[in-house]
DSSP file (Angstrom, degrees, kcal/mol; ACC not computed):
  #  RESIDUE AA STRUCTURE BP1 BP2  ACC     N-H-->O    O-->H-N    N-H-->O    O-->H-N    TCO  KAPPA ALPHA  PHI   PSI    X-CA   Y-CA   Z-CA
    1    1 A M              0   0    0      0, 0.0     2,-0.3     0, 0.0     0, 0.0   0.000 360.0 360.0 360.0 141.3   11.8   28.5  -11.6
    2    2 A A        +     0   0    0      1,-0.0     2,-0.4     0, 0.0     0, 0.0  -0.553 360.0 180.0 -80.0 136.9    8.9   28.0  -14.0
    3    3 A V        -     0   0    0     -2,-0.3    -1,-0.0     0, 0.0     3,-0.0  -0.996  30.5-114.5-134.9 126.3    5.5   29.0  -12.6
    4    4 A Q        -     0   0    0     -2,-0.4     3,-0.1     1,-0.1     4,-0.0  -0.306  14.2-138.5 -63.3 143.9    2.4   28.7  -14.6
    5    5 A K  S    S+     0   0    0      1,-0.2     2,-0.3     2,-0.0    -1,-0.1   0.896  80.6  10.2 -67.5 -43.2    0.6   31.8  -15.5
    6    6 A S  S    S-     0   0    0     -3,-0.0    -1,-0.2     0, 0.0     2,-0.1  -0.938  90.2 -83.8-141.3 164.1   -3.0   30.6  -14.9
    7    7 A R        -     0   0    0     -2,-0.3     2,-0.3     1,-0.1    -2,-0.0  -0.300  40.9-117.6 -70.2 141.7   -4.6   27.6  -13.3
    8    8 A K        -     0   0    0     -2,-0.1    -1,-0.1     1,-0.1    -4,-0.0  -0.613  30.0-126.7 -75.2 133.1   -5.2   24.4  -15.3
    9    9 A T     >  -     0   0    0     -2,-0.3     4,-2.3     1,-0.1     5,-0.2  -0.448  21.8-111.0 -76.8 156.8   -8.8   23.5  -15.7
   10   10 A P  H  > S+     0   0    0      0, 0.0     4,-2.2     0, 0.0     5,-0.2   0.844 118.2  56.4 -56.3 -31.8  -10.1   20.0  -14.6
   11   11 A S  H  > S+     0   0    0      2,-0.2     4,-2.1     1,-0.2     5,-0.1   0.943 108.8  44.6 -67.8 -45.4  -10.7   19.2  -18.2
   12   12 A K  H  > S+     0   0    0      1,-0.2     4,-1.7     2,-0.2    -1,-0.2   0.886 112.5  52.5 -60.4 -40.2   -7.1   19.9  -19.2
   13   13 A R  H  X S+     0   0    0     -4,-2.3     4,-1.6     2,-0.2    -2,-0.2   0.857 109.7  48.7 -63.7 -40.0   -5.8   18.1  -16.3
   14   14 A G  H  X S+     0   0    0     -4,-2.2     4,-0.7     2,-0.2    -2,-0.2   0.881 109.7  52.7 -57.3 -45.1   -7.9   15.1  -17.3
   15   15 A M  H  < S+     0   0    0     -4,-2.1     3,-0.5     1,-0.2     4,-0.2   0.860 109.4  48.6 -63.1 -39.0   -6.6   15.3  -20.8
   16   16 A R  H >< S+     0   0    0     -4,-1.7     3,-0.5     1,-0.2    -1,-0.2   0.838 113.9  46.8 -75.7 -34.1   -3.0   15.3  -19.6
   17   17 A R  H >< S+     0   0    0     -4,-1.6     3,-2.2     1,-0.2    -1,-0.2   0.525  81.9 100.9 -81.8  -1.9   -3.6   12.3  -17.3
   18   18 A S  T 3< S+     0   0    0     -4,-0.7     3,-0.4    -3,-0.5    -1,-0.2   0.749  84.5  44.0 -58.2 -28.1   -5.4   10.3  -20.0
   19   19 A H  T <  S+     0   0    0     -3,-0.5    -1,-0.3    -4,-0.2    -2,-0.1   0.385  91.1  85.8 -95.8   1.6   -2.3    8.2  -20.7
   20   20 A D    <   +     0   0    0     -3,-2.2    -1,-0.2     2,-0.0    -2,-0.1   0.369  62.1 117.6 -84.8   3.4   -1.3    7.5  -17.1
   21   21 A R        -     0   0    0     -3,-0.4     2,-0.3    -4,-0.2    -3,-0.0  -0.218  69.3-108.6 -68.8 158.4   -3.5    4.6  -16.7
   22   22 A L        -     0   0    0      0, 0.0     2,-0.3     0, 0.0    -1,-0.1  -0.635  31.1-153.4 -84.6 147.3   -2.2    1.2  -15.9
   23   23 A T        -     0   0    0     -2,-0.3     3,-0.1     1,-0.0     0, 0.0  -0.897  15.7-114.4-118.3 154.8   -2.3   -1.5  -18.6
   24   24 A G        -     0   0    0     -2,-0.3     2,-0.1     1,-0.1     3,-0.0  -0.320  43.8 -85.9 -74.5 160.8   -2.5   -5.2  -18.2
   25   25 A P        -     0   0    0      0, 0.0     2,-0.4     0, 0.0    -1,-0.1  -0.380  44.9-104.0 -71.2 150.4    0.2   -7.5  -19.4
   26   26 A A        -     0   0    0     13,-0.1    13,-1.9    -2,-0.1     2,-0.3  -0.560  44.2-163.9 -70.7 122.1    0.3   -8.7  -23.0
   27   27 A L  E     -A   38   0A   0     -2,-0.4     2,-0.3    11,-0.2    11,-0.2  -0.846  11.1-170.5-114.2 153.2   -0.9  -12.3  -23.2
   28   28 A S  E     -A   37   0A   0      9,-2.8     9,-2.4    -2,-0.3     2,-0.6  -0.858  23.6-120.7-127.6 162.7   -0.7  -14.9  -25.9
   29   29 A E  E     -A   36   0A   0     -2,-0.3     7,-0.2     7,-0.2     2,-0.1  -0.939  30.4-118.8-109.6 126.7   -2.2  -18.3  -26.3
   30   30 A E     >  -     0   0    0      5,-3.4     4,-1.6    -2,-0.6     6,-0.0  -0.388  17.1-142.9 -64.7 131.3    0.2  -21.3  -26.6
   31   31 A R  T  4 S+     0   0    0      1,-0.2    -1,-0.1     2,-0.2    -2,-0.0   0.899  94.6  38.5 -66.4 -43.8   -0.3  -23.1  -30.0
   32   32 A S  T  4 S+     0   0    0      1,-0.1    -1,-0.2     3,-0.1    -2,-0.0   0.899 130.8  22.5 -73.3 -42.8    0.2  -26.6  -28.7
   33   33 A T  T  4 S-     0   0    0      2,-0.1    -2,-0.2     0, 0.0    -1,-0.1   0.625  90.5-128.1-105.6 -17.2   -1.5  -26.5  -25.4
   34   34 A G     <  +     0   0    0     -4,-1.6     2,-0.2     1,-0.3    -3,-0.1   0.618  57.0 151.1  77.9  11.8   -3.9  -23.7  -25.7
   35   35 A E        -     0   0    0     -6,-0.1    -5,-3.4     1,-0.1     2,-0.5  -0.560  45.9-126.9 -82.4 139.6   -2.6  -22.2  -22.4
   36   36 A V  E     +A   29   0A   0     -2,-0.2     2,-0.3    -7,-0.2    -7,-0.2  -0.749  42.8 152.5 -86.4 125.3   -2.6  -18.5  -21.8
   37   37 A H  E     -A   28   0A   0     -9,-2.4    -9,-2.8    -2,-0.5     6,-0.1  -0.911  48.8 -75.0-144.0 171.7    0.8  -16.9  -20.8
   38   38 A R  E >   -A   27   0A   0     -2,-0.3     3,-1.3   -11,-0.2   -11,-0.2  -0.413  59.6 -98.1 -67.4 147.7    2.8  -13.7  -21.0
   39   39 A R  T 3  S+     0   0    0    -13,-1.9    -1,-0.1     1,-0.2     3,-0.1  -0.428 107.2  15.0 -67.9 137.5    4.2  -12.9  -24.4
   40   40 A H  T 3  S+     0   0    0      1,-0.3     2,-0.3    -2,-0.1    -1,-0.2   0.662 107.0 105.6  73.0  16.0    7.9  -13.9  -24.9
   41   41 A H  S <  S-     0   0    0     -3,-1.3     2,-0.3     6,-0.0    -1,-0.3  -0.905  78.2-106.0-124.5 156.0    7.9  -16.1  -21.7
   42   42 A V        -     0   0    0     -2,-0.3     6,-0.2     6,-0.1    -4,-0.2  -0.610  41.8-119.3 -77.8 134.7    7.8  -19.9  -21.4
   43   43 A S    >   -     0   0    0      4,-2.7     3,-1.4    -2,-0.3    -1,-0.1  -0.073  30.0 -97.1 -66.8 177.4    4.3  -21.1  -20.3
   44   44 A A  T 3  S+     0   0    0      1,-0.3    -1,-0.1     2,-0.1    -2,-0.1   0.778 124.2  56.4 -66.5 -26.9    3.8  -23.0  -17.1
   45   45 A E  T 3  S-     0   0    0      2,-0.1    11,-0.3    11,-0.0    -1,-0.3   0.454 121.7-104.6 -86.6  -1.5    4.0  -26.3  -18.9
   46   46 A G  S <  S+     0   0    0     -3,-1.4     7,-2.4     1,-0.3     8,-1.5   0.595  75.0 136.1  91.7  14.4    7.4  -25.5  -20.4
   47   47 A F  E     +B   52   0B   0      5,-0.3    -4,-2.7     6,-0.2     2,-0.3  -0.685  27.5 179.9 -97.9 149.8    6.3  -24.7  -23.9
   48   48 A Y  E >  S-B   51   0B   0      3,-2.6     3,-2.0    -2,-0.3    -6,-0.1  -0.931  74.7 -16.6-151.3 122.4    7.6  -21.6  -26.0
   49   49 A R  T 3  S-     0   0    0     -2,-0.3     3,-0.1     1,-0.3   -19,-0.0   0.823 130.1 -48.3  50.7  42.2    6.3  -21.0  -29.6
   50   50 A G  T 3  S+     0   0    0      1,-0.2     2,-0.4     0, 0.0    -1,-0.3   0.403 119.8  99.3  84.8  -3.1    4.9  -24.6  -30.0
   51   51 A R  E <  S-B   48   0B   0     -3,-2.0    -3,-2.6   -19,-0.0     2,-0.8  -0.914  75.0-122.2-116.2 144.6    8.1  -26.4  -28.7
   52   52 A Q  E     +B   47   0B   0     -2,-0.4    -5,-0.3    -5,-0.2     3,-0.1  -0.778  38.1 164.6 -82.1 111.1    8.7  -27.8  -25.3
   53   53 A V        +     0   0    0     -7,-2.4     2,-0.4    -2,-0.8    -6,-0.2   0.582  59.9  47.4-104.2 -15.9   11.9  -26.1  -24.0
   54   54 A V  S    S-     0   0    0     -8,-1.5     2,-0.5    -9,-0.1    -1,-0.2  -0.998  76.3-132.1-132.9 129.7   11.8  -26.9  -20.4
   55   55 A E        -     0   0    0     -2,-0.4     2,-0.4    -3,-0.1    -9,-0.1  -0.703  25.1-151.0 -77.6 116.7   11.1  -30.3  -18.7
   56   56 A V        -     0   0    0     -2,-0.5     3,-0.1   -11,-0.3   -11,-0.0  -0.791  11.4-127.9 -98.4 127.6    8.6  -29.8  -16.0
   57   57 A A        -     0   0    0     -2,-0.4     2,-0.1     1,-0.1    -1,-0.0  -0.455  32.2-105.9 -73.5 147.5    8.7  -32.2  -13.0
   58   58 A P        -     0   0    0      0, 0.0     2,-0.1     0, 0.0    -1,-0.1  -0.414  39.0-102.5 -72.9 152.0    5.4  -33.8  -12.2
   59   59 A E        -     0   0    0     -2,-0.1     2,-0.5    -3,-0.1    -3,-0.0  -0.427  28.9-132.6 -73.9 147.9    3.5  -32.6   -9.1
   60   60 A I        -     0   0    0     -2,-0.1     2,-0.1     4,-0.0    -1,-0.1  -0.888  17.4-142.0-102.7 129.0    3.7  -34.7   -6.0
   61   61 A D     >  -     0   0    0     -2,-0.5     4,-1.6     1,-0.1     5,-0.1  -0.487  21.5-117.7 -85.5 160.1    0.3  -35.3   -4.2
   62   62 A E  H  > S+     0   0    0      1,-0.2     4,-2.6     2,-0.2     5,-0.2   0.853 115.0  58.3 -66.6 -33.8    0.1  -35.3   -0.4
   63   63 A E  H  > S+     0   0    0      1,-0.2     4,-1.9     2,-0.2    -1,-0.2   0.897 107.9  46.9 -65.7 -38.6   -1.0  -39.0   -0.5
   64   64 A D  H  > S+     0   0    0      2,-0.2     4,-2.1     1,-0.2    -1,-0.2   0.874 110.6  52.0 -65.7 -33.8    2.3  -39.9   -2.3
   65   65 A L  H  X S+     0   0    0     -4,-1.6     4,-1.7     2,-0.2    -2,-0.2   0.949 109.4  48.5 -65.8 -49.0    4.3  -37.9    0.0
   66   66 A E  H  X S+     0   0    0     -4,-2.6     4,-1.3     2,-0.2    -2,-0.2   0.904 112.9  49.2 -57.3 -44.4    2.7  -39.7    3.1
   67   67 A E  H  < S+     0   0    0     -4,-1.9     3,-0.3     1,-0.2    -1,-0.2   0.921 111.2  49.7 -59.8 -48.5    3.4  -43.2    1.4
   68   68 A A  H  < S+     0   0    0     -4,-2.1    -1,-0.2     1,-0.2    -2,-0.2   0.784 109.3  51.9 -63.5 -34.4    7.0  -42.2    0.6
   69   69 A Q  H  <        0   0    0     -4,-1.7    -1,-0.2    -3,-0.2    -2,-0.2   0.728 360.0 360.0 -81.9 -25.7    7.7  -41.1    4.2
   70   70 A G     <        0   0    0     -4,-1.3    -3,-0.2    -3,-0.3    -2,-0.1   0.486 360.0 360.0 144.0 360.0    6.4  -44.2    5.9
């Protein structure tokens, strides 16, 4: 089994760990709506690369829901 010959200094340990940090997701701005979304994913409004590829249903308000129920 491999055993180190001498102790690593805090400086060398920090240099080794320098690339272990977390990075945020890559974000893009939608051309048509200006919405920010993850790269290579459809935006919340259904747009991808300037075209609408998914039809998004309109949101239902609580008032409309109460009127529909009675």
